[in-house]
C-alpha positions, 0 to 999 in steps of 0.5 A: 488517508494518504498512501505512498508505496516506495521501492528502492528504485522509485515511488510507485504511488503517492495519493489518497485512498479510502483504505489499504490492506497489507500482508503482515507477518501474522496475516493480512490487515487493513487500515482506514482513515485515522488508524492508530500509529503502527510500524509493521514488517510485511511479508510476501503478498499483495498490497490492496488499495481501495478507492478511486486510484489514479496511477501514473502511466509510467508505473501502471503496468506494475499494478493490477485491478480486481474486485474494486481494488488496485493491487501491487505484489511485494516480496516483503517490506515495512509499513509505517502508519502515522497521522493519517499517512501510510508509507509502504517501503516494499522490496 
């Protein structure tokens, strides 16, 4: 599936992932390929990307690696998943 992580300042990631886990209002949830369309508010937490993630060197310091994931901390935001493309608008 295709994932974009966007902040008000810049697009931090745009590329393919195996799956992504996000901090929803009712708890963390994960999306895989062909997930049903969804729009969800996100709360403070960690966006976890699974797969062979290649980060641009200009933003790599904003992410951390751990246990097979590439993680990005957010204060909140919105997620839209549609047509095998997930967009995280993060604060």
